[in-house]
Backbone bond lengths (Angstrom), bond angles and torsions (degrees), N, CA, C in turn:
res aa  C-N    CA-C-N  psi(-1)  N-CA   C-N-CA  omega(-1)  CA-C   N-CA-C  phi
1 M - - - 1.514 - - 1.558 107.07 -
2 A 1.293 111.08 147.20 1.444 118.71 -179.80 1.498 112.39 -86.45
3 D 1.348 117.63 147.70 1.451 121.98 -178.66 1.520 108.43 -70.10
4 Q 1.302 116.66 133.04 1.519 121.61 -174.97 1.587 109.89 -62.16
5 D 1.340 118.31 -29.53 1.461 118.45 -177.67 1.487 112.46 -68.35
6 N 1.353 114.16 -31.10 1.487 118.49 -178.75 1.511 114.64 -80.01
7 L 1.290 120.39 -2.12 1.440 122.98 -178.79 1.578 111.27 -84.63
8 S 1.300 118.69 -11.75 1.407 120.74 -177.23 1.559 112.82 -76.04
9 F 1.313 117.74 141.66 1.486 120.75 173.98 1.543 110.24 -85.29
10 V 1.299 119.97 -15.66 1.435 123.15 -176.89 1.556 107.60 -107.33
11 K 1.269 114.26 130.31 1.457 120.48 178.23 1.562 109.79 -72.44
12 K 1.339 114.73 134.71 1.445 119.40 -178.40 1.566 110.12 -66.02
13 I 1.315 115.94 134.13 1.477 121.16 -177.03 1.563 109.34 -102.86
14 D 1.293 109.81 131.77 1.527 113.89 177.06 1.537 107.80 -74.33
15 E 1.313 114.93 123.41 1.513 117.22 -177.04 1.468 113.41 -93.13
16 S 1.334 120.19 1.77 1.490 117.81 170.75 1.490 111.06 -84.99
17 V 1.306 115.86 105.33 1.425 123.06 -176.90 1.511 108.25 -112.13
18 S 1.338 115.91 126.21 1.475 119.97 176.31 1.558 107.03 -81.31
19 T 1.291 113.64 141.31 1.539 119.65 176.58 1.466 110.25 -128.59
20 D 1.285 114.92 161.42 1.490 122.50 177.84 1.515 103.01 -100.98
21 Y 1.332 117.17 101.42 1.481 119.62 -175.11 1.494 112.84 -67.89
22 V 1.373 118.44 -26.79 1.483 117.48 177.30 1.510 110.19 -68.94
23 A 1.293 116.54 -42.63 1.459 122.18 178.02 1.528 110.74 -63.06
24 D 1.321 118.14 -39.00 1.422 122.52 175.29 1.463 113.60 -62.75
25 L 1.309 117.17 -44.50 1.475 121.67 177.02 1.498 114.69 -66.49
26 K 1.338 115.28 -39.04 1.497 118.72 175.44 1.500 109.76 -64.07
27 S 1.320 117.85 -41.63 1.427 121.19 177.32 1.495 114.62 -61.75
28 G 1.378 115.13 -38.76 1.436 120.78 178.71 1.536 111.56 -66.47
29 I 1.341 115.76 -41.87 1.453 120.80 179.75 1.508 107.64 -62.80
30 F 1.335 118.54 -46.16 1.419 122.19 177.96 1.528 114.28 -58.60
31 N 1.332 115.67 -40.86 1.463 121.34 178.43 1.504 111.08 -66.78
32 L 1.363 117.03 -36.94 1.499 120.44 173.95 1.543 112.08 -63.39
33 F 1.304 113.17 -40.89 1.490 115.98 178.64 1.582 110.32 -65.27
34 V 1.272 117.43 -46.18 1.447 121.52 177.16 1.578 110.77 -56.86
35 T 1.339 115.00 -48.31 1.460 120.02 179.66 1.524 111.40 -59.16
36 L 1.365 117.60 -43.70 1.426 121.87 177.86 1.525 110.06 -62.76
37 Y 1.325 118.75 -44.82 1.436 122.08 175.86 1.505 114.78 -56.89
38 Q 1.333 116.34 -44.61 1.454 123.14 -179.42 1.524 111.15 -61.29
39 H 1.286 114.18 -46.00 1.565 118.34 -179.59 1.495 109.16 -67.35
40 L 1.309 120.07 -43.07 1.464 121.37 -177.34 1.521 112.26 -71.05
41 S 1.331 117.02 -35.01 1.437 121.10 -177.66 1.500 112.22 -60.64
42 I 1.301 120.46 -29.74 1.463 125.91 173.70 1.463 110.01 -64.70
43 E 1.286 116.73 -45.90 1.493 122.75 -172.46 1.551 112.64 -82.35
44 I 1.363 117.44 -43.42 1.445 118.06 -172.86 1.495 115.08 -120.31
45 G 1.347 118.38 4.84 1.456 124.34 179.12 1.517 111.75 92.22
46 P 1.347 117.25 159.94 1.453 119.68 -175.87 1.524 113.59 -67.59
47 K 1.343 119.29 -40.64 1.450 121.26 -177.43 1.522 110.33 -64.65
48 N 1.306 116.94 -50.90 1.441 120.01 179.49 1.539 113.71 -64.56
49 S 1.366 111.76 -33.68 1.499 116.30 175.36 1.480 112.55 -61.02
50 I 1.327 117.85 -47.25 1.451 119.75 -178.20 1.503 113.16 -67.09
51 L 1.372 114.59 -32.29 1.498 119.07 175.77 1.532 111.40 -67.52
52 Y 1.341 116.51 -40.59 1.458 120.53 179.84 1.506 107.26 -66.54
53 C 1.339 118.80 -48.36 1.544 119.10 -175.53 1.513 110.96 -64.37
54 T 1.301 120.88 -39.64 1.481 122.86 179.50 1.471 109.61 -70.77
55 E 1.326 118.62 -31.67 1.490 120.56 174.45 1.569 110.24 -67.11
56 Y 1.265 114.94 -40.03 1.434 120.22 179.28 1.498 110.78 -63.11
57 L 1.336 117.38 -45.17 1.448 120.13 176.49 1.525 113.82 -61.53
58 S 1.389 113.60 -35.39 1.505 118.49 176.66 1.481 110.89 -64.89
59 E 1.276 118.10 -38.12 1.472 123.42 178.39 1.530 110.72 -63.69
60 I 1.312 117.43 -39.50 1.422 123.20 177.46 1.568 108.69 -65.37
61 I 1.340 116.43 -48.29 1.417 120.56 179.67 1.550 111.10 -60.14
62 Q 1.340 114.62 -44.34 1.479 118.04 179.38 1.547 114.10 -62.56
63 T 1.316 113.88 -35.80 1.441 119.31 176.34 1.519 111.86 -58.81
64 F 1.308 114.94 -51.31 1.468 119.71 -179.09 1.542 112.27 -69.00
65 T 1.327 117.96 -33.43 1.443 119.96 174.43 1.473 112.73 -64.65
66 D 1.307 117.57 -39.93 1.514 125.32 175.11 1.487 110.18 -58.81
67 I 1.338 116.80 -44.04 1.440 122.65 -176.67 1.506 108.39 -66.14
68 I 1.324 118.18 -45.14 1.500 123.91 -179.39 1.557 107.05 -61.51
69 E 1.340 117.54 -47.25 1.430 120.07 -177.72 1.490 111.92 -62.34
70 N 1.332 118.66 -41.33 1.459 123.54 179.94 1.479 110.85 -66.96
71 K 1.293 120.30 -37.06 1.463 123.58 179.85 1.498 110.86 -71.65
72 T 1.345 116.56 -35.28 1.493 116.51 179.80 1.542 114.19 -76.22
73 Q 1.296 114.36 -16.61 1.529 120.55 -178.44 1.525 107.51 -85.47
74 E 1.276 121.18 -18.04 1.471 121.96 -179.08 1.488 112.35 -74.93
């Protein structure tokens, strides 16, 4: 009798895939930025949209910079 696993025409695929979580998160943040830009560009134009989006990113960066500075002063 033939082994049942050998009767398949499709090779079994290993479903355990390793991923780079940092790269995934960076990609997700970038995609959110692009989506925000696309939605705003319809309402306020492409130039104002990119200015708004980069200002928003600057606010996020400043928030974390302030947190780091406050923690190091303690």
